[in-house]
Backbone as JSON, one array per atom type, in Angstrom:
{
  "sequence": "MVVRDVGGKRRYEVTADGTLAGFAEYRDVDGARVFTHTEVFDEFEGKGIGSALVRGLLDDQRAAGRKIVPLCPFVARYVREHPDDYGDLVDTELTGRLRTSSG",
  "N": [[0.91, -1.33, -0.34], [0.57, 2.41, -0.6], [0.55, 5.67, 0.54], [-0.44, 8.67, -0.35], [-0.17, 12.7, -0.49], [-1.93, 14.28, -2.25], [-2.01, 17.12, -3.1], [-3.27, 19.31, -4.95], [-5.78, 17.82, -5.31], [-6.6, 18.13, -2.65], [-6.38, 15.62, -1.07], [-5.67, 12.71, 1.05], [-4.43, 10.01, -0.8], [-4.85, 6.43, -1.08], [-3.29, 3.68, -2.41], [-3.61, 0.5, -3.3], [-1.73, -2.23, -4.7], [-1.09, -0.58, -7.19], [-3.62, 0.3, -7.67], [-6.26, 2.64, -7.06], [-7.45, 2.71, -3.48], [-9.02, 4.06, -1.78], [-9.43, 7.47, 0.09], [-8.67, 10.16, 1.79], [-10.09, 13.27, 2.84], [-9.39, 16.56, 3.02], [-9.17, 20.26, 4.53], [-7.18, 23.22, 4.94], [-6.62, 24.89, 7.71], [-6.17, 27.76, 9.56], [-3.35, 26.82, 10.24], [-3.52, 24.29, 10.5], [-4.02, 20.67, 9.56], [-7.45, 19.95, 8.42], [-9.3, 17.37, 8.59], [-11.97, 15.89, 6.92], [-13.3, 13.61, 5.6], [-13.33, 10.37, 4.96], [-12.95, 7.48, 2.72], [-13.16, 4.41, 1.9], [-13.2, 2.21, -0.66], [-15.31, -0.29, -1.7], [-14.64, -2.85, -2.42], [-12.01, -2.93, -1.37], [-12.58, -3.23, 1.54], [-11.99, -4.0, 5.05], [-9.54, -4.91, 4.42], [-7.36, -3.38, 6.0], [-6.99, -1.19, 4.63], [-8.16, 1.27, 5.14], [-7.32, 2.06, 8.14], [-4.25, 2.28, 7.3], [-4.39, 4.13, 5.43], [-4.93, 6.15, 7.13], [-2.8, 6.0, 9.2], [-0.53, 6.69, 7.74], [-1.18, 9.1, 6.94], [-1.44, 10.73, 9.07], [1.57, 10.35, 10.08], [2.65, 11.65, 8.44], [2.02, 14.51, 8.49], [2.9, 14.4, 11.06], [5.68, 14.46, 10.56], [5.8, 17.24, 9.15], [5.35, 19.04, 10.92], [2.62, 19.63, 11.55], [-0.49, 20.49, 12.93], [-3.67, 18.7, 13.45], [-7.09, 18.51, 12.83], [-9.45, 16.31, 13.53], [-11.94, 16.2, 12.22], [-13.27, 14.17, 10.59], [-15.17, 11.05, 11.35], [-13.66, 8.34, 11.01], [-10.82, 9.38, 11.08], [-10.83, 10.58, 13.72], [-11.72, 8.48, 15.29], [-9.54, 6.6, 14.91], [-7.56, 8.34, 16.03], [-8.31, 8.3, 18.64], [-8.23, 5.84, 19.47], [-5.49, 5.42, 19.43], [-3.68, 6.93, 21.42], [-1.28, 7.59, 22.52], [0.44, 7.59, 20.29], [-0.76, 9.28, 18.48], [-2.2, 11.17, 19.63], [-1.2, 13.87, 20.55], [-1.21, 15.29, 18.19], [-3.65, 16.61, 17.76], [-5.07, 19.66, 17.18], [-6.49, 20.96, 19.9], [-8.16, 23.11, 20.73], [-9.06, 24.45, 18.21], [-10.14, 22.39, 17.3], [-12.6, 22.04, 18.61], [-13.67, 24.52, 18.25], [-14.43, 24.55, 15.39], [-15.86, 21.92, 15.46], [-18.23, 23.3, 16.64], [-19.04, 25.26, 15.05], [-19.79, 23.83, 13.43], [-21.84, 22.44, 14.07]],
  "CA": [[-0.01, -0.11, 0.03], [1.1, 3.3, -0.93], [-0.23, 6.6, 1.11], [0.62, 10.02, -0.85], [-0.99, 13.63, -0.51], [-2.28, 14.66, -3.62], [-2.6, 18.32, -2.94], [-4.41, 19.82, -6.09], [-7.32, 17.63, -5.02], [-6.61, 18.31, -1.51], [-6.95, 14.68, -0.17], [-4.64, 11.94, 0.8], [-5.02, 8.58, -1.55], [-3.98, 5.03, -0.53], [-3.37, 2.71, -3.4], [-2.88, -1.13, -3.24], [-1.27, -3.04, -5.75], [-1.35, 0.42, -7.99], [-4.99, 0.7, -7.35], [-7.06, 3.47, -5.54], [-8.58, 2.09, -2.68], [-9.43, 4.86, -0.74], [-8.98, 8.65, 0.38], [-9.13, 10.9, 2.85], [-10.18, 14.81, 2.24], [-8.75, 17.96, 4.08], [-8.66, 21.41, 4.07], [-6.17, 23.7, 5.77], [-7.28, 25.93, 8.49], [-5.16, 28.56, 10.72], [-2.03, 26.3, 9.94], [-3.64, 22.96, 10.8], [-5.02, 20.09, 8.48], [-8.65, 19.72, 8.92], [-9.62, 16.1, 7.86], [-13.3, 15.94, 7.01], [-13.98, 12.83, 5.22], [-12.39, 9.6, 4.8], [-13.52, 6.67, 2.26], [-12.58, 3.42, 1.53], [-14.01, 1.63, -1.71], [-16.02, -1.19, -0.92], [-13.85, -4.26, -2.89], [-10.97, -3.09, -0.46], [-12.93, -3.01, 2.83], [-11.79, -5.2, 5.8], [-8.43, -5.1, 4.58], [-6.61, -2.29, 6.68], [-6.58, -0.02, 3.9], [-8.33, 2.59, 5.9], [-6.22, 2.2, 8.96], [-2.9, 2.35, 6.7], [-4.29, 5.55, 4.97], [-5.05, 7.25, 8.3], [-1.77, 6.04, 9.71], [-0.03, 7.26, 6.58], [-1.18, 10.36, 6.9], [-0.76, 11.28, 10.32], [2.64, 10.25, 9.91], [3.08, 13.02, 7.47], [1.48, 15.74, 9.69], [4.11, 14.66, 12.22], [6.77, 15.02, 9.58], [5.73, 18.41, 8.43], [5.24, 19.75, 12.12], [1.34, 20.34, 11.49], [-1.46, 19.95, 13.71], [-4.72, 18.3, 12.77], [-8.65, 18.6, 13.51], [-10.14, 15.02, 12.99], [-13.48, 15.92, 12.15], [-13.78, 12.91, 9.85], [-15.33, 10.33, 12.44], [-12.92, 7.6, 11.43], [-9.97, 9.8, 11.6], [-10.93, 10.74, 15.14], [-11.61, 7.15, 16.06], [-8.06, 6.2, 14.96], [-6.58, 9.17, 16.95], [-8.6, 7.89, 20.14], [-7.88, 4.67, 19.59], [-3.9, 5.35, 19.44], [-3.32, 8.48, 21.73], [0.4, 7.77, 22.65], [0.87, 7.54, 19.11], [-1.17, 10.49, 17.64], [-3.11, 12.37, 20.38], [-0.38, 15.01, 20.63], [-1.07, 16.04, 16.92], [-4.99, 17.27, 17.84], [-5.31, 21.05, 18.0], [-8.14, 20.79, 20.52], [-8.92, 24.21, 20.52], [-9.45, 24.62, 17.22], [-11.43, 21.28, 16.69], [-13.57, 22.16, 19.34], [-14.27, 25.75, 17.44], [-14.71, 23.98, 14.16], [-17.24, 21.28, 15.98], [-19.14, 23.92, 17.46], [-19.71, 26.1, 13.93], [-20.4, 23.29, 12.11], [-23.03, 21.58, 14.6]],
  "C": [[1.08, 1.24, -0.04], [0.33, 4.57, -0.62], [0.58, 7.94, 0.4], [-0.68, 11.44, -0.8], [-1.07, 14.14, -1.7], [-2.88, 16.04, -3.34], [-3.42, 19.18, -3.84], [-5.59, 18.91, -5.7], [-7.45, 17.46, -3.48], [-7.24, 17.03, -0.44], [-5.44, 13.82, -0.17], [-5.04, 10.59, -0.21], [-3.91, 7.53, -1.24], [-4.27, 4.09, -1.92], [-2.89, 1.11, -3.0], [-2.67, -1.66, -4.7], [-1.39, -1.79, -6.92], [-2.59, 0.86, -8.44], [-5.57, 1.55, -6.55], [-7.83, 3.16, -5.12], [-9.28, 2.61, -1.75], [-8.9, 6.45, -0.81], [-9.28, 9.27, 1.4], [-9.08, 12.95, 2.55], [-9.75, 15.77, 3.8], [-9.1, 19.48, 3.3], [-7.85, 22.32, 5.08], [-6.58, 25.06, 6.36], [-6.41, 26.14, 9.62], [-4.0, 27.55, 10.77], [-2.22, 24.76, 10.47], [-4.54, 22.22, 9.64], [-6.15, 19.68, 9.14], [-9.23, 18.25, 8.08], [-11.23, 16.01, 7.83], [-13.95, 14.8, 6.26], [-13.02, 11.63, 4.54], [-13.44, 8.16, 3.87], [-12.56, 5.59, 1.66], [-13.58, 2.56, 0.43], [-14.2, -0.02, -1.32], [-14.99, -2.59, -1.46], [-12.42, -4.04, -1.94], [-11.41, -2.77, 0.98], [-12.61, -4.45, 3.45], [-10.27, -5.64, 5.54], [-7.14, -4.3, 5.0], [-6.25, -1.55, 5.68], [-6.93, 1.1, 4.5], [-7.11, 3.06, 7.1], [-4.65, 2.38, 8.37], [-2.82, 3.77, 6.1], [-4.09, 6.48, 6.36], [-3.42, 7.32, 8.94], [-0.91, 6.88, 8.98], [0.21, 8.81, 6.76], [-0.9, 11.67, 8.09], [0.73, 11.01, 10.47], [3.27, 11.44, 9.34], [2.86, 14.16, 7.84], [2.66, 15.76, 10.48], [5.15, 15.15, 11.5], [6.8, 16.15, 9.3], [5.13, 19.05, 9.86], [3.89, 20.4, 11.86], [0.38, 19.54, 12.51], [-2.66, 19.45, 12.82], [-5.84, 18.51, 13.76], [-9.16, 17.27, 12.82], [-11.62, 15.36, 13.09], [-13.89, 14.74, 11.46], [-14.2, 11.76, 11.07], [-14.47, 9.01, 12.05], [-11.23, 8.12, 11.5], [-9.69, 9.91, 13.18], [-10.96, 9.53, 15.67], [-10.19, 6.62, 15.82], [-7.19, 7.12, 15.88], [-7.08, 8.7, 18.21], [-8.1, 6.68, 20.15], [-6.17, 4.2, 19.99], [-3.36, 6.53, 20.16], [-1.91, 8.24, 21.94], [0.84, 7.89, 21.51], [0.86, 9.08, 18.18], [-1.79, 11.57, 18.44], [-2.43, 13.72, 20.6], [-0.54, 16.26, 19.3], [-2.49, 16.84, 16.8], [-4.74, 18.72, 18.02], [-6.46, 20.87, 18.64], [-8.72, 21.9, 20.61], [-9.62, 24.56, 19.25], [-10.6, 23.39, 16.2], [-12.86, 21.59, 17.76], [-14.41, 23.47, 18.74], [-14.73, 25.38, 16.62], [-16.14, 22.77, 14.29], [-18.24, 21.96, 16.11], [-19.82, 25.06, 16.33], [-20.24, 25.33, 12.93], [-21.55, 22.25, 12.71], [-23.95, 22.74, 14.71]]
}
């Protein structure tokens, strides 16, 4: 599996054996990357593609020194399940602000 940032589309894509298997959309707000939607295509469900995608994009955010806002439920759950690895990446103040303004 390969995870890469496709900046022109504002999303991370994951490929499996060269085939697009899923993506995670984002937008940038106040210096943080806000993840809004993640999708894994049906034929790739249950193969760890979603977890690999989120792990790859989170590792990329850490390498870039960027905070995240996990508005996407899949990304949020992954971070909650791996707090020691990724909890420090969450911009809690901005996450609270954006959740309040969108809900």
